[in-house]
C-alpha angles and dihedrals in degrees: 000000000000104000089199095052111112142160130264121242089253091052093052090049093057093053117114107227131204086257092061089056105041096045095189122170114298087238094066122101118271129197136174116232129196100241098190122031084209091067107028091165087073119077133176125213114238127181119230118201123144094178095073119113113261090241089060088058102045096092097044127001110193097188092051090050090050092056092051092045094055091043096053091040088058098045096045104037102033134056142182118357094359091056093046092050093048094047096045102037102033117011096045096048090042088057091047088051090052093051092048090043088232102159093182095059091037092058092043092058092048090055090048092051091049089050093051095046092048090057093052122107102241092202090061088050092052093048088049090049095050089058092056111103097185137021130205111276089221089061089058092049087046091055093050090048091054090050095047091047093057101036103039110026097061089056098028095124091065089064089061094055097091137116116244113260093005127125092264099063106133126211139155145222119221119241093237091057092046093051087053092049096049091049092051088051090053091232120184140170090280092054123106113225122194126181111188107205094020099179108198092354096250093133092051094046092051091047089054094048094045 
């Protein structure tokens, strides 16, 4: 991974953020979050509103995604005392705030996380990550979920515009089933994976990540 690689202003402007997907009322709280500790200068805007009806959050729950994001970032990128600190002082209170629907504490812990990550030496994080031999499978599934949410949900209605039994019928395989299939095929980083009729490309992306 090139630690100096970045995105241009035009590329950043074309990204779909959580806010574009959740589409909660404009009156709700919004907060920018460091998505990857490796690139603390890039933040994504999330909406936080625990007053929404449960049905409104069934398709996409931004607060739940925030909790998972901070948890996986902590266990993947940080180790030892740093990881213990983040889990005990930020992630656990954040999940408690989520359960209690305490928006004030929830936002406070996000700000503490941002501040901590922005102070970190990214070169050290890159070095630490280069020593990691295996990452949690749940993290890969979570990344796939984030990508799917932002690339598919905004245009999900288009996937329903097909004629039954035509060549344009769209269906999906779940990440857990794909992980099991890849394992049974003994796939590794030297394997060649081809998906004929790959749809939105989720199977190919997951194969590359795993």
